[in-house]
ZAMIDREN-509197 format. One record per residue (C-alpha): x, y, z; residue in one letter. Coordinates in nm, 2 decimals. Last residue first. Layout:
<rec><xx>X</xx><yy>Y</yy><zz>Z</zz><rest>a</rest></rec>
...
// end
This chain:
<rec><xx>1.56</xx><yy>2.47</yy><zz>5.76</zz><rest>k</rest></rec>
<rec><xx>1.53</xx><yy>2.14</yy><zz>5.57</zz><rest>w</rest></rec>
<rec><xx>1.46</xx><yy>2.29</yy><zz>5.21</zz><rest>l</rest></rec>
<rec><xx>1.83</xx><yy>2.47</yy><zz>5.24</zz><rest>l</rest></rec>
<rec><xx>2.00</xx><yy>2.12</yy><zz>5.38</zz><rest>w</rest></rec>
<rec><xx>1.84</xx><yy>1.95</yy><zz>5.07</zz><rest>l</rest></rec>
<rec><xx>1.96</xx><yy>2.24</yy><zz>4.82</zz><rest>l</rest></rec>
<rec><xx>2.33</xx><yy>2.26</yy><zz>5.00</zz><rest>v</rest></rec>
<rec><xx>2.32</xx><yy>1.84</yy><zz>4.96</zz><rest>a</rest></rec>
<rec><xx>2.21</xx><yy>1.88</yy><zz>4.57</zz><rest>t</rest></rec>
<rec><xx>2.43</xx><yy>2.18</yy><zz>4.46</zz><rest>g</rest></rec>
<rec><xx>2.73</xx><yy>2.01</yy><zz>4.61</zz><rest>g</rest></rec>
<rec><xx>2.67</xx><yy>1.67</yy><zz>4.45</zz><rest>g</rest></rec>
<rec><xx>2.60</xx><yy>1.90</yy><zz>4.13</zz><rest>v</rest></rec>
<rec><xx>2.90</xx><yy>2.10</yy><zz>4.14</zz><rest>l</rest></rec>
<rec><xx>3.12</xx><yy>1.78</yy><zz>4.22</zz><rest>s</rest></rec>
<rec><xx>3.01</xx><yy>1.60</yy><zz>3.94</zz><rest>a</rest></rec>
<rec><xx>3.11</xx><yy>1.92</yy><zz>3.69</zz><rest>w</rest></rec>
<rec><xx>3.42</xx><yy>1.90</yy><zz>3.86</zz><rest>l</rest></rec>
<rec><xx>3.49</xx><yy>1.55</yy><zz>3.78</zz><rest>n</rest></rec>
<rec><xx>3.36</xx><yy>1.59</yy><zz>3.45</zz><rest>v</rest></rec>
<rec><xx>3.66</xx><yy>1.85</yy><zz>3.43</zz><rest>l</rest></rec>
<rec><xx>3.88</xx><yy>1.59</yy><zz>3.52</zz><rest>d</rest></rec>
<rec><xx>3.78</xx><yy>1.33</yy><zz>3.30</zz><rest>n</rest></rec>
<rec><xx>3.79</xx><yy>1.55</yy><zz>2.96</zz><rest>n</rest></rec>
<rec><xx>3.55</xx><yy>1.78</yy><zz>2.83</zz><rest>l</rest></rec>
<rec><xx>3.76</xx><yy>2.01</yy><zz>2.57</zz><rest>w</rest></rec>
<rec><xx>3.74</xx><yy>1.77</yy><zz>2.24</zz><rest>s</rest></rec>
<rec><xx>3.33</xx><yy>1.72</yy><zz>2.34</zz><rest>w</rest></rec>
<rec><xx>3.22</xx><yy>1.39</yy><zz>2.30</zz><rest>g</rest></rec>
<rec><xx>3.25</xx><yy>1.06</yy><zz>2.04</zz><rest>r</rest></rec>
<rec><xx>3.53</xx><yy>0.84</yy><zz>1.89</zz><rest>l</rest></rec>
<rec><xx>3.83</xx><yy>1.10</yy><zz>1.87</zz><rest>p</rest></rec>
<rec><xx>4.15</xx><yy>0.93</yy><zz>1.76</zz><rest>r</rest></rec>
<rec><xx>4.42</xx><yy>0.71</yy><zz>1.94</zz><rest>t</rest></rec>
<rec><xx>4.75</xx><yy>0.72</yy><zz>1.90</zz><rest>q</rest></rec>
<rec><xx>4.96</xx><yy>0.41</yy><zz>1.97</zz><rest>n</rest></rec>
<rec><xx>5.17</xx><yy>0.30</yy><zz>2.28</zz><rest>g</rest></rec>
<rec><xx>4.98</xx><yy>0.01</yy><zz>2.38</zz><rest>c</rest></rec>
<rec><xx>4.86</xx><yy>0.21</yy><zz>2.69</zz><rest>k</rest></rec>
<rec><xx>4.68</xx><yy>0.42</yy><zz>2.45</zz><rest>h</rest></rec>
<rec><xx>4.74</xx><yy>0.78</yy><zz>2.37</zz><rest>l</rest></rec>
<rec><xx>4.46</xx><yy>1.00</yy><zz>2.38</zz><rest>k</rest></rec>
<rec><xx>4.33</xx><yy>0.83</yy><zz>2.69</zz><rest>r</rest></rec>
<rec><xx>4.00</xx><yy>0.83</yy><zz>2.79</zz><rest>e</rest></rec>
<rec><xx>3.95</xx><yy>0.46</yy><zz>2.55</zz><rest>t</rest></rec>
<rec><xx>3.72</xx><yy>0.27</yy><zz>2.34</zz><rest>d</rest></rec>
<rec><xx>3.89</xx><yy>-0.02</yy><zz>2.22</zz><rest>k</rest></rec>
<rec><xx>4.02</xx><yy>-0.18</yy><zz>1.86</zz><rest>q</rest></rec>
<rec><xx>4.36</xx><yy>-0.28</yy><zz>1.98</zz><rest>c</rest></rec>
<rec><xx>4.54</xx><yy>-0.08</yy><zz>1.69</zz><rest>v</rest></rec>
<rec><xx>4.22</xx><yy>0.12</yy><zz>1.59</zz><rest>d</rest></rec>
<rec><xx>4.22</xx><yy>0.28</yy><zz>1.95</zz><rest>c</rest></rec>
<rec><xx>3.93</xx><yy>0.51</yy><zz>1.98</zz><rest>y</rest></rec>
<rec><xx>3.90</xx><yy>0.83</yy><zz>2.20</zz><rest>y</rest></rec>
<rec><xx>3.61</xx><yy>0.96</yy><zz>2.44</zz><rest>i</rest></rec>
<rec><xx>3.56</xx><yy>1.31</yy><zz>2.52</zz><rest>q</rest></rec>
<rec><xx>3.28</xx><yy>1.33</yy><zz>2.75</zz><rest>q</rest></rec>
<rec><xx>2.95</xx><yy>1.40</yy><zz>2.60</zz><rest>v</rest></rec>
<rec><xx>2.72</xx><yy>1.13</yy><zz>2.66</zz><rest>t</rest></rec>
<rec><xx>2.83</xx><yy>0.80</yy><zz>2.87</zz><rest>a</rest></rec>
<rec><xx>3.10</xx><yy>1.00</yy><zz>3.09</zz><rest>g</rest></rec>
<rec><xx>2.86</xx><yy>1.27</yy><zz>3.16</zz><rest>l</rest></rec>
<rec><xx>2.61</xx><yy>1.03</yy><zz>3.28</zz><rest>l</rest></rec>
<rec><xx>2.86</xx><yy>0.85</yy><zz>3.48</zz><rest>s</rest></rec>
<rec><xx>2.98</xx><yy>1.17</yy><zz>3.66</zz><rest>d</rest></rec>
<rec><xx>2.55</xx><yy>1.26</yy><zz>3.72</zz><rest>f</rest></rec>
<rec><xx>2.57</xx><yy>0.93</yy><zz>3.87</zz><rest>l</rest></rec>
<rec><xx>2.85</xx><yy>1.02</yy><zz>4.08</zz><rest>s</rest></rec>
<rec><xx>2.71</xx><yy>1.33</yy><zz>4.20</zz><rest>g</rest></rec>
<rec><xx>2.33</xx><yy>1.20</yy><zz>4.28</zz><rest>l</rest></rec>
<rec><xx>2.53</xx><yy>0.92</yy><zz>4.48</zz><rest>l</rest></rec>
<rec><xx>2.75</xx><yy>1.19</yy><zz>4.67</zz><rest>g</rest></rec>
<rec><xx>2.48</xx><yy>1.43</yy><zz>4.73</zz><rest>g</rest></rec>
<rec><xx>2.21</xx><yy>1.13</yy><zz>4.81</zz><rest>l</rest></rec>
<rec><xx>2.46</xx><yy>0.98</yy><zz>5.10</zz><rest>a</rest></rec>
<rec><xx>2.65</xx><yy>1.33</yy><zz>5.21</zz><rest>g</rest></rec>
<rec><xx>2.31</xx><yy>1.51</yy><zz>5.26</zz><rest>l</rest></rec>
<rec><xx>2.11</xx><yy>1.20</yy><zz>5.45</zz><rest>v</rest></rec>
<rec><xx>2.43</xx><yy>1.18</yy><zz>5.66</zz><rest>a</rest></rec>
<rec><xx>2.45</xx><yy>1.51</yy><zz>5.75</zz><rest>m</rest></rec>
<rec><xx>2.06</xx><yy>1.52</yy><zz>5.81</zz><rest>l</rest></rec>
<rec><xx>2.12</xx><yy>1.23</yy><zz>6.06</zz><rest>w</rest></rec>
<rec><xx>2.44</xx><yy>1.38</yy><zz>6.24</zz><rest>i</rest></rec>
<rec><xx>2.22</xx><yy>1.72</yy><zz>6.27</zz><rest>a</rest></rec>
<rec><xx>2.46</xx><yy>2.03</yy><zz>6.23</zz><rest>y</rest></rec>
<rec><xx>2.58</xx><yy>2.25</yy><zz>6.45</zz><rest>d</rest></rec>
<rec><xx>2.76</xx><yy>1.96</yy><zz>6.63</zz><rest>p</rest></rec>
<rec><xx>3.01</xx><yy>1.96</yy><zz>6.32</zz><rest>e</rest></rec>
<rec><xx>3.25</xx><yy>1.67</yy><zz>6.33</zz><rest>l</rest></rec>
<rec><xx>2.98</xx><yy>1.42</yy><zz>6.43</zz><rest>i</rest></rec>
<rec><xx>2.79</xx><yy>1.56</yy><zz>6.12</zz><rest>g</rest></rec>
<rec><xx>3.07</xx><yy>1.56</yy><zz>5.91</zz><rest>a</rest></rec>
<rec><xx>3.18</xx><yy>1.18</yy><zz>5.97</zz><rest>t</rest></rec>
<rec><xx>2.80</xx><yy>1.09</yy><zz>5.87</zz><rest>l</rest></rec>
<rec><xx>2.83</xx><yy>1.31</yy><zz>5.58</zz><rest>g</rest></rec>
<rec><xx>3.21</xx><yy>1.18</yy><zz>5.46</zz><rest>i</rest></rec>
<rec><xx>3.04</xx><yy>0.81</yy><zz>5.54</zz><rest>l</rest></rec>
<rec><xx>2.74</xx><yy>0.85</yy><zz>5.35</zz><rest>l</rest></rec>
<rec><xx>2.90</xx><yy>0.95</yy><zz>5.00</zz><rest>g</rest></rec>
<rec><xx>3.15</xx><yy>0.68</yy><zz>5.02</zz><rest>g</rest></rec>
<rec><xx>2.83</xx><yy>0.43</yy><zz>5.11</zz><rest>g</rest></rec>
<rec><xx>2.65</xx><yy>0.57</yy><zz>4.78</zz><rest>m</rest></rec>
<rec><xx>2.96</xx><yy>0.50</yy><zz>4.59</zz><rest>s</rest></rec>
<rec><xx>2.96</xx><yy>0.16</yy><zz>4.72</zz><rest>v</rest></rec>
<rec><xx>2.62</xx><yy>0.09</yy><zz>4.65</zz><rest>a</rest></rec>
<rec><xx>2.64</xx><yy>0.26</yy><zz>4.28</zz><rest>t</rest></rec>
<rec><xx>2.93</xx><yy>0.07</yy><zz>4.23</zz><rest>g</rest></rec>
<rec><xx>2.79</xx><yy>-0.26</yy><zz>4.33</zz><rest>l</rest></rec>
<rec><xx>2.45</xx><yy>-0.25</yy><zz>4.18</zz><rest>p</rest></rec>
<rec><xx>2.70</xx><yy>-0.14</yy><zz>3.81</zz><rest>s</rest></rec>
<rec><xx>2.75</xx><yy>0.14</yy><zz>3.60</zz><rest>i</rest></rec>
<rec><xx>2.90</xx><yy>0.24</yy><zz>3.27</zz><rest>g</rest></rec>
<rec><xx>2.92</xx><yy>0.56</yy><zz>3.20</zz><rest>g</rest></rec>
<rec><xx>3.29</xx><yy>0.58</yy><zz>3.06</zz><rest>s</rest></rec>
<rec><xx>3.41</xx><yy>0.19</yy><zz>3.02</zz><rest>t</rest></rec>
<rec><xx>3.59</xx><yy>0.05</yy><zz>3.26</zz><rest>g</rest></rec>
<rec><xx>3.45</xx><yy>-0.29</yy><zz>3.26</zz><rest>v</rest></rec>
<rec><xx>3.29</xx><yy>-0.34</yy><zz>2.92</zz><rest>d</rest></rec>
<rec><xx>2.95</xx><yy>-0.27</yy><zz>2.83</zz><rest>v</rest></rec>
<rec><xx>2.60</xx><yy>-0.43</yy><zz>2.86</zz><rest>i</rest></rec>
<rec><xx>2.34</xx><yy>-0.17</yy><zz>2.72</zz><rest>r</rest></rec>
<rec><xx>2.13</xx><yy>0.00</yy><zz>3.00</zz><rest>g</rest></rec>
<rec><xx>2.03</xx><yy>0.28</yy><zz>2.78</zz><rest>n</rest></rec>
<rec><xx>2.12</xx><yy>0.60</yy><zz>2.95</zz><rest>t</rest></rec>
<rec><xx>2.35</xx><yy>0.45</yy><zz>3.23</zz><rest>i</rest></rec>
<rec><xx>2.55</xx><yy>0.19</yy><zz>3.02</zz><rest>l</rest></rec>
<rec><xx>2.55</xx><yy>-0.16</yy><zz>3.19</zz><rest>r</rest></rec>
<rec><xx>2.87</xx><yy>-0.31</yy><zz>3.38</zz><rest>p</rest></rec>
<rec><xx>2.88</xx><yy>-0.66</yy><zz>3.39</zz><rest>p</rest></rec>
<rec><xx>2.78</xx><yy>-0.85</yy><zz>3.70</zz><rest>k</rest></rec>
<rec><xx>3.14</xx><yy>-1.01</yy><zz>3.91</zz><rest>r</rest></rec>
<rec><xx>3.18</xx><yy>-0.66</yy><zz>4.04</zz><rest>s</rest></rec>
<rec><xx>3.55</xx><yy>-0.55</yy><zz>4.06</zz><rest>l</rest></rec>
<rec><xx>3.52</xx><yy>-0.22</yy><zz>3.88</zz><rest>t</rest></rec>
<rec><xx>3.33</xx><yy>-0.10</yy><zz>4.10</zz><rest>g</rest></rec>
<rec><xx>3.57</xx><yy>-0.12</yy><zz>4.40</zz><rest>l</rest></rec>
<rec><xx>3.78</xx><yy>0.14</yy><zz>4.26</zz><rest>e</rest></rec>
<rec><xx>3.55</xx><yy>0.33</yy><zz>4.02</zz><rest>t</rest></rec>
<rec><xx>3.27</xx><yy>0.32</yy><zz>4.24</zz><rest>a</rest></rec>
<rec><xx>3.50</xx><yy>0.43</yy><zz>4.55</zz><rest>w</rest></rec>
<rec><xx>3.61</xx><yy>0.74</yy><zz>4.33</zz><rest>t</rest></rec>
<rec><xx>3.27</xx><yy>0.86</yy><zz>4.24</zz><rest>d</rest></rec>
<rec><xx>3.16</xx><yy>0.83</yy><zz>4.61</zz><rest>a</rest></rec>
<rec><xx>3.43</xx><yy>1.02</yy><zz>4.72</zz><rest>t</rest></rec>
<rec><xx>3.46</xx><yy>1.28</yy><zz>4.48</zz><rest>v</rest></rec>
<rec><xx>3.07</xx><yy>1.31</yy><zz>4.52</zz><rest>t</rest></rec>
<rec><xx>3.08</xx><yy>1.33</yy><zz>4.90</zz><rest>a</rest></rec>
<rec><xx>3.34</xx><yy>1.57</yy><zz>4.92</zz><rest>m</rest></rec>
<rec><xx>3.14</xx><yy>1.82</yy><zz>4.69</zz><rest>v</rest></rec>
<rec><xx>2.86</xx><yy>1.74</yy><zz>4.92</zz><rest>g</rest></rec>
<rec><xx>3.01</xx><yy>1.78</yy><zz>5.22</zz><rest>v</rest></rec>
<rec><xx>3.15</xx><yy>2.14</yy><zz>5.10</zz><rest>f</rest></rec>
<rec><xx>2.81</xx><yy>2.25</yy><zz>5.04</zz><rest>l</rest></rec>
<rec><xx>2.69</xx><yy>2.17</yy><zz>5.37</zz><rest>p</rest></rec>
<rec><xx>2.99</xx><yy>2.35</yy><zz>5.52</zz><rest>f</rest></rec>
<rec><xx>2.95</xx><yy>2.67</yy><zz>5.28</zz><rest>w</rest></rec>
<rec><xx>2.55</xx><yy>2.71</yy><zz>5.40</zz><rest>g</rest></rec>
<rec><xx>2.64</xx><yy>2.85</yy><zz>5.76</zz><rest>a</rest></rec>
<rec><xx>2.73</xx><yy>3.18</yy><zz>5.58</zz><rest>w</rest></rec>
<rec><xx>3.06</xx><yy>3.37</yy><zz>5.64</zz><rest>p</rest></rec>
<rec><xx>3.18</xx><yy>3.56</yy><zz>5.35</zz><rest>f</rest></rec>
<rec><xx>3.55</xx><yy>3.59</yy><zz>5.34</zz><rest>i</rest></rec>
<rec><xx>3.66</xx><yy>3.28</yy><zz>5.50</zz><rest>a</rest></rec>
<rec><xx>3.37</xx><yy>3.08</yy><zz>5.35</zz><rest>s</rest></rec>
<rec><xx>3.47</xx><yy>3.17</yy><zz>5.02</zz><rest>l</rest></rec>
<rec><xx>3.80</xx><yy>3.06</yy><zz>5.10</zz><rest>i</rest></rec>
<rec><xx>3.72</xx><yy>2.72</yy><zz>5.21</zz><rest>a</rest></rec>
<rec><xx>3.45</xx><yy>2.71</yy><zz>4.89</zz><rest>l</rest></rec>
<rec><xx>3.71</xx><yy>2.76</yy><zz>4.66</zz><rest>v</rest></rec>
<rec><xx>3.96</xx><yy>2.50</yy><zz>4.85</zz><rest>a</rest></rec>
<rec><xx>3.64</xx><yy>2.25</yy><zz>4.82</zz><rest>g</rest></rec>
<rec><xx>3.63</xx><yy>2.34</yy><zz>4.46</zz><rest>l</rest></rec>
<rec><xx>3.99</xx><yy>2.24</yy><zz>4.39</zz><rest>g</rest></rec>
<rec><xx>3.98</xx><yy>1.93</yy><zz>4.56</zz><rest>g</rest></rec>
<rec><xx>3.88</xx><yy>1.66</yy><zz>4.33</zz><rest>n</rest></rec>
<rec><xx>3.94</xx><yy>1.85</yy><zz>4.00</zz><rest>a</rest></rec>
<rec><xx>4.22</xx><yy>2.03</yy><zz>4.10</zz><rest>a</rest></rec>
<rec><xx>4.38</xx><yy>1.67</yy><zz>4.26</zz><rest>v</rest></rec>
<rec><xx>4.34</xx><yy>1.52</yy><zz>3.94</zz><rest>q</rest></rec>
<rec><xx>4.49</xx><yy>1.81</yy><zz>3.75</zz><rest>g</rest></rec>
<rec><xx>4.78</xx><yy>1.81</yy><zz>3.95</zz><rest>s</rest></rec>
<rec><xx>4.87</xx><yy>1.43</yy><zz>3.88</zz><rest>d</rest></rec>
<rec><xx>4.75</xx><yy>1.14</yy><zz>4.05</zz><rest>r</rest></rec>
<rec><xx>4.94</xx><yy>0.83</yy><zz>4.06</zz><rest>r</rest></rec>
<rec><xx>4.60</xx><yy>0.59</yy><zz>4.09</zz><rest>h</rest></rec>
<rec><xx>4.65</xx><yy>0.60</yy><zz>3.66</zz><rest>g</rest></rec>
<rec><xx>4.51</xx><yy>0.84</yy><zz>3.40</zz><rest>k</rest></rec>
<rec><xx>4.29</xx><yy>0.87</yy><zz>3.11</zz><rest>d</rest></rec>
<rec><xx>4.09</xx><yy>0.54</yy><zz>3.24</zz><rest>f</rest></rec>
<rec><xx>4.08</xx><yy>0.25</yy><zz>2.94</zz><rest>k</rest></rec>
<rec><xx>4.38</xx><yy>0.07</yy><zz>3.04</zz><rest>e</rest></rec>
<rec><xx>4.26</xx><yy>0.06</yy><zz>3.40</zz><rest>a</rest></rec>
<rec><xx>3.99</xx><yy>-0.17</yy><zz>3.32</zz><rest>a</rest></rec>
<rec><xx>4.25</xx><yy>-0.45</yy><zz>3.26</zz><rest>a</rest></rec>
<rec><xx>4.45</xx><yy>-0.36</yy><zz>3.54</zz><rest>r</rest></rec>
<rec><xx>4.15</xx><yy>-0.40</yy><zz>3.81</zz><rest>k</rest></rec>
<rec><xx>4.25</xx><yy>-0.75</yy><zz>3.90</zz><rest>e</rest></rec>
<rec><xx>4.63</xx><yy>-0.67</yy><zz>3.94</zz><rest>t</rest></rec>
<rec><xx>4.54</xx><yy>-0.36</yy><zz>4.14</zz><rest>e</rest></rec>
<rec><xx>4.34</xx><yy>-0.55</yy><zz>4.41</zz><rest>k</rest></rec>
<rec><xx>4.31</xx><yy>-0.26</yy><zz>4.64</zz><rest>f</rest></rec>
<rec><xx>4.58</xx><yy>0.01</yy><zz>4.53</zz><rest>h</rest></rec>
<rec><xx>4.33</xx><yy>0.25</yy><zz>4.42</zz><rest>s</rest></rec>
<rec><xx>4.12</xx><yy>0.17</yy><zz>4.74</zz><rest>l</rest></rec>
<rec><xx>4.39</xx><yy>0.29</yy><zz>5.00</zz><rest>l</rest></rec>
<rec><xx>4.45</xx><yy>0.60</yy><zz>4.80</zz><rest>s</rest></rec>
<rec><xx>4.09</xx><yy>0.66</yy><zz>4.77</zz><rest>s</rest></rec>
<rec><xx>4.04</xx><yy>0.58</yy><zz>5.15</zz><rest>s</rest></rec>
<rec><xx>4.34</xx><yy>0.86</yy><zz>5.23</zz><rest>i</rest></rec>
<rec><xx>4.23</xx><yy>1.11</yy><zz>4.99</zz><rest>f</rest></rec>
<rec><xx>3.85</xx><yy>1.13</yy><zz>5.09</zz><rest>f</rest></rec>
<rec><xx>3.91</xx><yy>1.11</yy><zz>5.48</zz><rest>l</rest></rec>
<rec><xx>4.19</xx><yy>1.36</yy><zz>5.43</zz><rest>a</rest></rec>
<rec><xx>3.98</xx><yy>1.64</yy><zz>5.28</zz><rest>l</rest></rec>
<rec><xx>3.68</xx><yy>1.53</yy><zz>5.54</zz><rest>l</rest></rec>
<rec><xx>3.96</xx><yy>1.59</yy><zz>5.83</zz><rest>v</rest></rec>
<rec><xx>4.04</xx><yy>1.92</yy><zz>5.67</zz><rest>g</rest></rec>
<rec><xx>3.68</xx><yy>2.08</yy><zz>5.65</zz><rest>w</rest></rec>
<rec><xx>3.67</xx><yy>1.99</yy><zz>6.02</zz><rest>q</rest></rec>
<rec><xx>4.01</xx><yy>2.11</yy><zz>6.07</zz><rest>w</rest></rec>
<rec><xx>3.89</xx><yy>2.44</yy><zz>5.96</zz><rest>g</rest></rec>
<rec><xx>3.78</xx><yy>2.60</yy><zz>5.63</zz><rest>g</rest></rec>
<rec><xx>4.07</xx><yy>2.88</yy><zz>5.58</zz><rest>l</rest></rec>
<rec><xx>4.40</xx><yy>2.68</yy><zz>5.68</zz><rest>g</rest></rec>
<rec><xx>4.27</xx><yy>2.33</yy><zz>5.66</zz><rest>f</rest></rec>
<rec><xx>4.09</xx><yy>2.37</yy><zz>5.30</zz><rest>i</rest></rec>
<rec><xx>4.36</xx><yy>2.61</yy><zz>5.18</zz><rest>l</rest></rec>
<rec><xx>4.67</xx><yy>2.44</yy><zz>5.30</zz><rest>t</rest></rec>
<rec><xx>4.51</xx><yy>2.09</yy><zz>5.18</zz><rest>g</rest></rec>
<rec><xx>4.45</xx><yy>2.26</yy><zz>4.85</zz><rest>v</rest></rec>
<rec><xx>4.79</xx><yy>2.38</yy><zz>4.77</zz><rest>i</rest></rec>
<rec><xx>4.97</xx><yy>2.12</yy><zz>4.93</zz><rest>l</rest></rec>
<rec><xx>4.77</xx><yy>1.85</yy><zz>4.72</zz><rest>a</rest></rec>
<rec><xx>4.85</xx><yy>2.07</yy><zz>4.40</zz><rest>g</rest></rec>
<rec><xx>5.23</xx><yy>2.04</yy><zz>4.48</zz><rest>a</rest></rec>
<rec><xx>5.18</xx><yy>1.63</yy><zz>4.56</zz><rest>a</rest></rec>
<rec><xx>5.03</xx><yy>1.62</yy><zz>4.22</zz><rest>g</rest></rec>
<rec><xx>5.25</xx><yy>1.82</yy><zz>4.01</zz><rest>s</rest></rec>
<rec><xx>5.51</xx><yy>1.55</yy><zz>4.19</zz><rest>y</rest></rec>
<rec><xx>5.33</xx><yy>1.23</yy><zz>4.10</zz><rest>s</rest></rec>
<rec><xx>5.09</xx><yy>1.14</yy><zz>4.38</zz><rest>l</rest></rec>
<rec><xx>4.93</xx><yy>0.79</yy><zz>4.56</zz><rest>s</rest></rec>
<rec><xx>5.32</xx><yy>0.64</yy><zz>4.49</zz><rest>g</rest></rec>
<rec><xx>5.35</xx><yy>0.61</yy><zz>4.84</zz><rest>r</rest></rec>
<rec><xx>5.65</xx><yy>0.86</yy><zz>4.90</zz><rest>w</rest></rec>
<rec><xx>5.48</xx><yy>1.09</yy><zz>4.66</zz><rest>l</rest></rec>
<rec><xx>5.14</xx><yy>1.02</yy><zz>4.95</zz><rest>a</rest></rec>
<rec><xx>5.39</xx><yy>1.03</yy><zz>5.23</zz><rest>l</rest></rec>
<rec><xx>5.50</xx><yy>1.41</yy><zz>5.12</zz><rest>g</rest></rec>
<rec><xx>5.14</xx><yy>1.48</yy><zz>5.05</zz><rest>a</rest></rec>
<rec><xx>5.02</xx><yy>1.42</yy><zz>5.37</zz><rest>i</rest></rec>
<rec><xx>5.34</xx><yy>1.56</yy><zz>5.58</zz><rest>l</rest></rec>
<rec><xx>5.31</xx><yy>1.88</yy><zz>5.36</zz><rest>s</rest></rec>
<rec><xx>4.92</xx><yy>1.91</yy><zz>5.43</zz><rest>s</rest></rec>
<rec><xx>5.05</xx><yy>1.90</yy><zz>5.79</zz><rest>l</rest></rec>
<rec><xx>5.27</xx><yy>2.18</yy><zz>5.78</zz><rest>l</rest></rec>
<rec><xx>5.10</xx><yy>2.39</yy><zz>5.54</zz><rest>v</rest></rec>
<rec><xx>4.79</xx><yy>2.40</yy><zz>5.74</zz><rest>a</rest></rec>
<rec><xx>5.00</xx><yy>2.46</yy><zz>6.09</zz><rest>y</rest></rec>
<rec><xx>5.10</xx><yy>2.78</yy><zz>5.92</zz><rest>v</rest></rec>
<rec><xx>4.76</xx><yy>2.84</yy><zz>5.79</zz><rest>l</rest></rec>
<rec><xx>4.59</xx><yy>2.79</yy><zz>6.14</zz><rest>n</rest></rec>
<rec><xx>4.89</xx><yy>3.05</yy><zz>6.29</zz><rest>t</rest></rec>
<rec><xx>4.82</xx><yy>3.29</yy><zz>6.03</zz><rest>i</rest></rec>
<rec><xx>4.42</xx><yy>3.27</yy><zz>6.07</zz><rest>m</rest></rec>
// end
């Protein structure tokens, strides 16, 4: 195990360093990625590490895809594409905890649970990065009302489709890497777990996530300090529930969905 951890540190350092240089991570994000990557690679195994890398690489590439066209929508988001430690923890922290648990308490269900978690964060990120490019305006998940692009809780056919595609990619990859699990089953776990987790993320965003309002720009946002430089005021939602915690809760739902389906199939 010590040898695995050493290799994990070296590989995670390389990936975090490249991401920092590329501008995909802040310094705190790189430190968080080093810790998360080391735990997942070192304790979960290389298959777990590949899924983490697949999420991170695909998300980083998509965050730079058509940045100019997504700039207006990005003003509503709490944080930009340069991920900090909070975002790293929200997207990979639960996976790291599962890796630790899998090393202490061996159980075949940890991997399907991890697949559901990674499928959710991948699905949600893909939906955010590509869904904002949809030609059809998004609609609020709760009542179908048309909202501005980037509004928390807004979904579109394109965003929903790509979210399922992101989860499917994680599930298919997991099934190929782990021969003990049927490829088709892991594909289903990834696609459904990722989709439901992503939709739950949107549901929280439309209902209880803390949203602010800029009186100067007359726009709602996830930011306490708007892009224009003015302080925003609380508009709706729970004061403690920011976007990072929403991502974490969604990961729990996606992971729980995947492991429940796996248990039912067994």
